[in-house]
C-alpha positions in Angstrom: -0.1 0.1 0.0 1.3 3.4 -1.0 2.2 5.9 1.8 -0.5 8.5 1.8 2.1 11.1 2.3 3.4 10.6 -1.1 0.2 9.9 -3.0 0.0 13.4 -4.2 3.5 14.2 -4.3 4.2 15.9 -7.9 6.4 13.8 -10.1 9.5 16.2 -10.8 11.3 13.4 -12.8 8.4 13.5 -15.6 8.8 17.4 -15.8 12.4 17.2 -15.9 12.3 14.5 -18.7 9.7 16.8 -20.7 12.1 19.9 -20.3 15.1 17.8 -21.6 13.1 16.6 -24.6 11.9 20.2 -25.6 15.6 21.3 -25.4 16.7 18.4 -27.4 14.2 19.3 -30.1 15.1 22.8 -30.3 18.9 22.0 -30.6 18.0 19.6 -33.3 16.1 22.4 -35.2 18.9 24.8 -34.8 21.4 22.2 -36.0 19.2 21.7 -39.1 19.0 25.4 -39.9 22.7 25.9 -39.6 23.5 22.8 -41.7 21.0 23.5 -44.4 22.5 26.7 -45.6 25.9 27.4 -47.0 26.0 30.9 -45.3 26.5 31.7 -41.8 23.1 32.4 -39.8 23.8 35.9 -39.5 24.5 36.2 -43.3 21.3 34.0 -44.2 19.0 36.2 -42.0 20.4 39.3 -43.7 19.9 38.1 -47.4 17.3 40.2 -49.4 16.4 40.1 -53.1 18.4 42.7 -55.0 16.4 45.7 -55.7 15.8 46.6 -59.4 18.1 49.2 -60.7 16.6 52.7 -61.1 16.8 53.5 -64.8 16.3 56.7 -66.9 16.3 57.0 -70.6 18.0 60.1 -72.2 18.2 60.8 -75.8 19.0 63.4 -78.6 17.2 63.3 -81.8 17.1 65.7 -84.7 14.9 63.9 -87.1 12.8 61.6 -84.8 14.6 58.3 -85.4 16.5 58.2 -82.0 13.3 59.5 -80.4 11.4 56.5 -81.7 14.1 54.1 -80.5 14.3 55.7 -77.1 10.6 55.6 -76.7 10.4 51.9 -77.3 13.2 51.3 -74.8 11.5 53.5 -72.3 8.3 51.4 -72.6 10.1 48.1 -72.4 12.0 49.1 -69.1 9.3 51.2 -67.6 11.7 54.0 -67.2 11.1 57.8 -67.4 12.3 59.5 -70.5 13.8 62.8 -71.3 14.9 64.7 -74.4 18.2 66.6 -74.6 17.7 69.6 -76.9 20.0 72.3 -78.2 19.3 76.0 -77.4 18.8 76.6 -81.1 16.8 73.7 -82.6 18.2 71.8 -85.5 16.1 71.5 -88.9 13.9 68.4 -89.1 15.3 67.1 -92.3 18.6 65.1 -92.5 20.1 67.0 -95.3 19.4 70.4 -93.7 20.9 69.0 -90.3 24.1 67.9 -92.1 24.4 71.2 -93.7 24.1 73.1 -90.2 26.6 70.7 -88.6 29.1 71.4 -91.1 28.5 75.2 -90.8 28.7 75.2 -87.0 31.9 73.2 -87.1 33.5 75.6 -89.7 32.4 78.6 -87.8 33.5 77.2 -84.5 30.1 77.5 -83.1 29.7 75.6 -79.7 26.3 73.9 -79.6 24.9 74.2 -75.9 22.0 72.1 -74.4 18.8 73.9 -73.8 18.6 72.6 -70.0 20.3 70.7 -67.3 19.2 67.2 -66.5 15.9 67.7 -64.1 16.5 67.2 -60.4 13.9 64.5 -60.3 15.9 62.4 -62.9 19.3 62.6 -61.0 18.9 59.6 -58.5 19.0 56.8 -61.2 21.5 53.9 -61.2 21.7 53.6 -64.8 21.2 56.0 -67.7 20.4 54.7 -71.1 21.7 57.3 -73.5 20.5 57.5 -77.2 22.4 59.3 -80.0 22.3 59.5 -83.8 25.8 58.9 -85.3 27.0 62.2 -87.1 30.3 61.8 -88.9 31.3 58.8 -86.8 30.6 60.3 -83.4 27.9 61.8 -81.3 26.4 65.4 -81.9 28.1 68.3 -80.1 25.1 69.1 -78.0 25.1 65.8 -76.5 28.9 65.7 -75.9 28.6 69.2 -74.0 25.6 67.8 -72.1 27.6 64.7 -70.9 30.7 66.9 -69.9 28.4 69.2 -67.9 26.6 66.5 -66.1 29.4 64.1 -65.6 27.3 61.2 -64.1 29.9 60.1 -61.6 29.2 56.9 -60.1 26.5 56.0 -62.5 26.3 53.4 -65.2 25.9 54.6 -68.7 24.2 52.2 -71.4 24.9 54.1 -74.8 22.5 53.1 -78.0 22.9 54.8 -81.5 20.5 55.0 -84.5 22.6 54.9 -87.8 22.2 54.1 -91.5 25.5 52.3 -91.6 27.8 53.6 -89.1 26.9 51.3 -86.2 28.1 52.7 -82.8 30.8 55.0 -84.5 33.0 56.1 -81.6 30.2 57.0 -79.3 30.8 54.6 -76.4 34.5 55.8 -76.3 33.4 59.5 -76.6 30.8 59.0 -73.8 33.5 57.5 -71.6 36.0 60.4 -72.3 33.2 62.8 -71.5 32.1 61.1 -68.2 35.5 59.6 -66.9 33.9 58.8 -63.6 31.0 56.9 -65.0 30.9 53.3 -66.0 30.3 53.0 -69.7 28.7 49.5 -70.7 28.8 48.0 -74.2 26.6 49.8 -76.7 23.7 48.9 -78.8 23.6 50.2 -82.5 20.1 50.3 -84.1 19.7 50.7 -87.8 17.2 53.3 -89.0 14.3 53.5 -89.0 14.6 51.8 -85.5 10.8 51.0 -85.2 9.2 48.7 -82.9 10.9 45.7 -84.5 14.0 46.6 -82.3 12.4 44.9 -79.3 14.2 41.5 -79.7 17.8 43.1 -79.7 17.0 45.6 -77.1 15.7 42.9 -74.8 18.9 40.9 -75.3 21.1 44.0 -74.9 19.4 44.9 -71.5 19.9 41.2 -70.4 23.6 41.2 -71.3 24.2 44.5 -69.6 22.3 43.5 -66.5 19.9 46.4 -66.9 16.5 44.7 -66.7 14.0 46.4 -64.2 
């Protein structure tokens, strides 16, 4: 017969056993967490999905071809777009543009941009910059704009529209104008640069890691 004094005594050994089981399970779970990742626990906890780059599309266009390409790229990336304009507008016909460019060069006229980059567009990570190819390089107004803005610490993705000149020397000229920016490989789009450029633009954005 059980001693009545011990009949209702709590069984402390059962409580201790349950505590030990819980601690063992917790330790096993922690071991599984640590062993199932190749990173330290503090590093795994800090991992976050990389934020999409902030992109702005800039372009200079005299006859509308580069404008058309820039608008397509802006739609594909969802990026804001801004046109670089000269103080004195160029004619809208290519022959007249070529004549004015030659006359300006002969007279030593410096073509200035009409306005600086708006403040709201200065916080981007990547600037996709479009230009026609004039005499193998970019127009003077675009060169002056790039020199004044600098784009230090930014990535520049140049694209051109052309009728056979491809990129000309534009990527190198952009790198020279913006020595503290990183200039990526460029994309040459043959005129008329209509909506059929989408596949090559998509491939270029993938190759340059500029997809939003």
